[in-house]
N, C-alpha and C positions, 0 to 999 in steps of 0.2 A: 502493500500500500503506500502509495506517494504521501511525503510529508506535507505539512501546511505550507503554501507558499509565503516567501517572505512579505512582511506588511512593509512597503517601501514608504517613504515620504513623498508626498503628493504635490510639494511646492518647495521652492527655493528656501522660503521662511521655515518651512517644516525641517529642511536638511539643518539649517543653523540651529533650530531648537533641539533637534535630535542630537546633535555633536554637542551642543553647549550644556545639554543635561549631563553629559559625562565628562564636562570640563574641558572640551577641545573647542576653542574659540577660532571659528575662521572667519575670513573676511567673506563679502557678498560674492565676489569672482570666483574665488575657489568653490562655494556653495553650489553656484550656479553650474560649474563644470561638474561637480560631483553628480547633483541633479540630473543633468542631461545624460550624464554616463549612466545612471540607473534606469531612466526612462527609456533611452534609446538602446540600452544593453549594449553599449560598447565599452571597450577597455579604456582607463583612464591613464593616461601618461603624465607624469608628474616629474617636471625637473626643477632643480633649485639647489642652492648652497646646502651643505652638510648641516643639520640642525633646525631646518626651518619646520619639521613637523609632517614630512612626506610619509615615513613610515609609520608614525603614530596615528595618522588619519585611518590608514587601513585597520589597525588594531581597534581603534575606537569605534570605527563603522561596523566591524564584526561583532563587537561587544553589543552596541547599540541595535544590531538587527538581530540578535541572539542565534547567530550562525556561526559556523566553524571558521576559523582563520587558518589557512594553509599558506606558509609562507616559504618562498624559494629563496635563500640567500645566494647572491650570485656572487662568482669569483672566477678568476682566470683557470682555465683548463675543466670547465664543467662539462659534462657529456649527458647522453641520452641515461645511462644507467643511475645517474645521480640526480636527474632532474624529472624524468618520465617513468620509467620502469626498469626493471632487469628480471631476468628469469631466475627462479630459486634452483640454482645448480645442484646445492647439496640434496635438496628434495628429489630432484629428478634423478639424480644418481641413486637414491634409495629406491625409487619406483623401478628403475632399470634392473636392479638387484634383485628386487622382489619379483619382477616378472621372470627374470631367469631362472630363479630358483623355483618358481612354480611352473616352468616349462610353458609360459605363456607367450613366448617369441618365437616359437618351434615352426610357426607357419606365417605365410604373408599377412593373411587377415590379423594374427596376433601382433605382428610388428607393426601394422598400420594403427591397429587401435592404440598400441603404445604410445607411439609416435603422437597421436591426437591427444591422448592424456598428458604427455609431457609439455605439450604446448596449449594448455587449456587456461582460462582465466584462473584457476585454482593454483596454478604455477607462476603467477605473477607476483612479484613484490612491487606495490604501487608507490611511486614517488610523488610529490607534490603536484605536478602537472596532470598526471593520470588520476591522482586522488580528486583533484577538483572537477574532473568530468564524470566521476562516478558516485558522488554523494547524493542522496536523495533529496536533500534540502540545499539549495545554493549556497555554496560557501564564499567567503571573500578570499580570492587568490592574489597574494602579494608576491609580486616578482621584484625582490629588492636590490636596488644599486645593478640593474642590468648593465650598465657602463663598465663594470669591473669583469663581465664576462667576455669571451672572445667575441669578435664580429660574427662569425658563422652561427652563433648560437641565436641571433637576431633571427636568421632565415628559419631555423629549427621551430622558433615560436609562431610562426605565421599561420599554420595550419590550425593551431589552437585558438589564437586569438580571433581568426577570421571565420572559422567555422564550428568551434567549440567542439572540436574532434581531435583524435590521434591515431594516426594509423600505425599498428603493428604488424610487421611483414608477416610473422608467422601466426597471427590471430585474425587480423583484419581490422576495421575500424571501429574505435571506441566512441561513441557519440554522447555527449552530456544530456540527460533528461531534464536535468537543472541546470542551466548555464551558469557558470560562475561568475561573480562580481570581481572583475580583475583589475587590479591597481598596479601599475608598473612605476617604479621610481629611478631616478638616475642623477647622480651629482655631477654629471656632463664632464667627467674625465675624458670621455671619447664621444664622438657623434654617433647616434644609433640610426641605423639603417633607415631610410626614408620608407621603404616598403612596410615596416613595422609601424612607423610614426602614422602612415596613411590609414591604418585599421584602428587607430585610437583617437579619442579626443585629448586635446593636449593642454596643459597648464602649467605655467611658469610660477612656482611659490615663492614668493617674496618673504624677506623678514617681516615681521610685524611692525606696525608703527607702534609709537611709544604708548599710547592709551590702550591698545590691544595687549602689548607685552605686559603692561602694568596689570591689566585684568587677568592675564595668565598668571602672572605671579602671585596675584591675590588668591587666586583659586588654588594654585599648586604649592604654595608656602603661607597659609593663612596665620602661621604665628608670626609672621614678620611685621614690625610696625610700618604703619603706612609711610611714614616719612623716609625711613630706610629702604622700604621696597621703591619707591619713586627714584631715590638717589642711584639704587644699583640699576634701574631700567634706563634712566638716562645716561649713567656712566657707561654701560654696554653698547647703548645706541650710538655714542660717539665713539667707541672703539671700532666699531664697524666700518666707519668712515676712515678708519687709518689703513695704511698699506700693509696690513698683516698677512702672513702666510696662511693662517687659519683663523678667521673671525669666528669668535663665539655665537653657538646657536642659542635657541631658546631653552634648550635642556641645561646649558651651562649658565645661563642666568638664573635658571631655578636653583641649580646645585648651588652655585654662589651665594645665592639668598640663605639657604639652609644652612651653608657654612658660617656665613655672619651671624646668623641667629645663634648657632652653637656656640659662638665665641663671645656672645652677649654684646656684639657691636651695636651701638645705636645711631652711628652716622659713619659716613666713609671719611677715612683720614689716611695720609700715605704710608704710615706704618701698617695699617690693617690691610690696605689694598696690596702692598708689595709682599706681605706675608701669605697672601691667599691666592695670589694671581696664578698660581697651578690649577686652581678650580676651574678658572676660566680659560686659560691658554694651554695648549698642549704641545708647543714648541718652543724651545729654549730662546732661539732668536727673537719671537715674539715677546717673551717674557723680558729678555734683554732690553730690548727696544722700549717696553713701557717704564723699566726701570730708570732708563737714561733720560727721562724728561717728559714722555707723554702722560705718564700718571699725573704728575703735578699740574699739566696743561689742562687735562681734562678736569681735574678737580677743581682748578681756578674758573673754568667755565661754568661749573655748577654753582660755585660760591657767587660768581656775578649773577646769577639768576635766582639767587637767594634760596637754592636747594641745600646748601650747607651752611654752617654757622661760620661766621668770620673768623 
């Protein structure tokens, strides 16, 4: 018996409310892209800097729709066995030995029957792509950081994205009864093939503005004093305008807020910022640059706006 279909939001405002109820605050453009993806049943391709909330969107959506999240984390060297399926060779060998012991392969009919059993669905080990096509209730399929995979993998995905099916040479075509909600993310370390992009709706995810990031911090770090939370957000927003190797993402903003609260900080000062830069920045060159004068400059800017005590 088929599972109950997903109750999808019926408007852009409903998308915003659905995600917001789980503390994911998105702007209207992103909510519109997601709504259209759900309504038109097209994969959503999200690009943007690391830390802007691309992966978190898929996680939150799966939770909000009360459905399964299937995550395919991409990396160099991915192949079919790691992403789609592989045959259970150990079990196949056991079946062969059992058939031989029972003399079930002594004639052509027995050998044909065994070959059919060895390449049946029961012998498949399903990986995320195939799992996404065989669920009774539509899952959220997250293909995360596609740019980390090799370019040929883009072509392998085309059948899944365009037809919601996967061809297994020994078995045939597996089609999805409940097509997955597919979200693909990329940090743009390489260009993704145009043929794949054409099969998706596209959205570039920006860092949030000051007010939205402050709202996020209020929700994710409710123990932080309001004044400190605003100082943190304003400081991080200015950091992102610097020529850093890796600008801090929203997750780092939240982590830094938690760290400052744990240190009983009431406002930002040079010593506290210097001692905790490793929460925000992950490269020594960036930390050295901040210590060489940029920290003082940014704090002066906050002081000029009366966000810090003189």
